[in-house]
N, C-alpha and C positions, 0 to 999 in steps of 0.2 A: 241563200247567200253564203259564200265560203269564207271562212275565217282568215284573217292575215296570217302570213307565214310566221311572223314572230310569235302570234298568239298560240299557234299551234304548237310551238316548242317550249312555251313558258313553264307549263305544268311538269313536264319531265324535268326541265332544269331545276325547278324548285325542289323536286324529289331528291335529285342528285346532290344537291347543296346540303339537304338535310342529313342524308346519308353520309356524306362526307365530315360532317360536323361530329356525328354521333361516333363515327370511326375514330376520330381524333381523340375524343374524350374518353373512348374505352382503352387507349393504348396505355400500357403501364409505363410509369415513370421509372427510370433507372434508379437503382438503389445508390444512396450517398456513399462515396468511397471512404474506405476505412483508413485511418491516418494513424500511424505510429509515430508517437511524439518523441520517442527515443532515438537519437541518432548519435552514435558514439564517434563518427568522423567529424562532428561539429563540436566545437568547445562551447560548452554552457555560458551563459552570462555570469559575470562575477558576483552579481548580486540578484536577490529576488524580492519583490514587494508582496507580501502575503495579502489574498484577496479572500472574499467571504466563502466559506465552505471548503478552504484549504486546510490540509493536515500536513505535519511534517512527513508523514508516511507517503502521502500523495505526491508531494514534491520531490521526494528522494526517488520514488518510483518513476515520475515523469522524465527525470534527469540522470536517471542510472547511478544513484548513488546509494552507498550502504547508510541505512538509518541512524545506527548508533555514531558513526564517525561524522556523519552530517550534524548530529545533534552535539557531538562534543566541540566541534568546529565553531559552534554557535553558542556554546556554554549553557545548553539546555539540558535540564534533569528531568527524568520520567516524570510523569508520563508525556513529556514533550508538548507542552501546551503553547500554541502561538496564536496571534490575533491579527485581524485584518489592519493593514497598514504598516506592520512590522517588516523590517527589512532583515533578510537573512543572507549569510554569505555562503555561496554556493561552492563549497569545497568540503573535501573530507579531510578530518584530522588523521594523524598517522597512527594513532590508538584511540582507544576508549578510555573515557575519564574513569578512573578507580575512586570509588568513595573513601574519603578520609575516615580512619577510625575515630569515635567519639570518646575523648579522654575525660574520665570522670573527674569531679572536683578534687583537687589537692589540699592538703593541710596547709594553713597559711599561719606563720608564727607571728603572734601579737603580743605585745606586753600588757600585763595586768595592771601596770601602775606607770604614770608618767615620770616620776621621780625615783631615782635609785635609792635602795635603802642602804645603811651603814651597818658593818660588823661591830663585834665587841671592842675591837681596837681602833675603830673609827674610820677604818677603810671602806672605801665604796665597794658595794656588791651588786653585781649585775642583776638587772630586774629578772624576775621569774617569768619564763615565757610558757604559755600553755597553747596548744594546738587549736586553731579554729577551723573545723572542717566545714566547706562550703557544701551545700546539698548537692547530690547528683541528681541530674535531671535526666531521666530515661527517654530517649527520642522514641517516636511513635514509628514503628517499621512498618512499611507497606510491603508485604511479600507478594511478589507477581505470580501469576498461575504459571505452574510449571509446563513446559512444552512436553507432550507425551510422545517421546520419539527416543530410541535407543541410541543411534548414532547416524552420521551423515551417510553411511555405507549401507544401511537398511535398504531394501529393495524399493523401487519406485513401481507404482501401477498406472496402467493407462486409465485416464479419467472417463473415457467413452470408447466404445467398441467400433465406432464408425470409421470409415477409411479417411486417409489423409487427403485433402483437396487442396490444400496449400501448405508448402514447407517453410522452414526457417532460412531466413536469408541473413548472412553475417554482414555483407557490406552495406553501408548507407543506412537508411531508415525505412527500408521497404517492409520487412516483416521479421518480427523478433519473437516468433513462436510457430506453432504448427495450427492448422484448422483441421477439424474432424467433422465429416458430415453425419447429419443425424435428423431426427424428426422432432418436430415441435412436441416438447414436454417429456421427451426421454430423460432418464436420470443421469445427472453428471455427479461423479464420485471423486473423493479425495485421492490424490495419488500418493500421499503419505499422511501419517498422523501428525497434528500440530495444532496451532491455534489460530483462528480468524483474526486476521488484522486489518481487514478492509473489507466492507460488504457495502455497496451503492453503485451509483451511476455518475459520479463526479468526475471521472477521468476520460476525457474526450477519446472517442475512437474504439472505446472498449464495451459500450452499452452496459448492461447491468453486470457487474464485476465483482468476484470474490476472490480475494487473495490470502492464502494460508502461510503462516512463518513455521518451518519444519525444525529448524535449528537456528544457531547463530550465523550459519553461512547460506541456508536455502530457503528460498520462497517459491511459490507455485501460484499461478493465476488461471482464472477460468471465466472467460468473456462471452458477451452476447447471449446472457441466459434469459430465459422468459421469466423466470422466478428465482430469487434467492432464498434459501431454506436456512442459512445461518446467519447469526448476527456477529459483530465484532467481539472479540473476547471469548467466543465459544470455543471449546475443545472439540476435535473431531478425529475420528479413528481412520486409519488406512482403508479405503474402499467404502466408507460411508458416503450415501447421498447427501450432497450439499446445495445442489441447484436443479433446475429443470431447463434442458436445453432449450435455445429459442433463436430468434433472428434479428434481435435488437441492432439496427444499423447495418445489417448484412444483406447480401443479395439472395442468400439461402439460408435455411435452418443449418447452424453449426456451432461447433464450439471452438472458440480461440483458446489456446493453451500455451502458457509460458513456464519457464522455470528460470530463476536468476539465482546466481551464485555471487556473493558479497556485492549485490546491487546490479550486476551485470548479466544480460541475457545469454543464456547457452542453448544449444539445440536440444529439445527434449529427447529427440529420438537417440541420442547418444547415451542417455542414462536410462531410457525406457526399456522392458524387456522386449525381446525379438518376437514379432507375431508369427 
């Protein structure tokens, strides 16, 4: 007895459906797009409400402000501590705050007697005044770690030897640095000597990010790392290994590298040595 026509094709159909599902599951998902939150063509909001894990530095970086001038506009002293729920003014002061000198206690004239004495002829004599010195309070001075760099004109170094796969874009918010292609785990090195001012993954679009302050004017940033080897506050030398190249939030293993002058992004290629 011959099997019905539909029955003869049932088994191949089931196999075909199984292979189709397996193929769909094995198709890799596209990487999430990398978003640069800084956009100089758009005016930032006038105020910002601090949320958990925010730092004044991360806010300044996000909106392209100079850290010290943003702190001055909000009457914040170092170490620029902020709290969730606090409202900040998003603007830069025209200049940084200059610490006022501490004035020691001055002598204060006080009378030794409430009543005036009288001389031999009965005339009143002014009371004798003796100086009373208030104790001088020596303030506790916190000396910040010095930034190990000669000047802004010291040479920059390439942070990785890989080729550029994406270049700096000046207009809009497309790309405020360059991307250097590499392999997972390869060393990422500091472009200049300085102090690590940020080490973490709290800034959206950068993955594992490390930022170095080189001087009062210049910062450099290293994003999408597999592992960060330096902590905030650590001194680094030019050419020192600071991270391991990775692919956090990217389509391929690469290093995202930025340089900012007074809070504003500049094209790294314009200051890096020619290859």
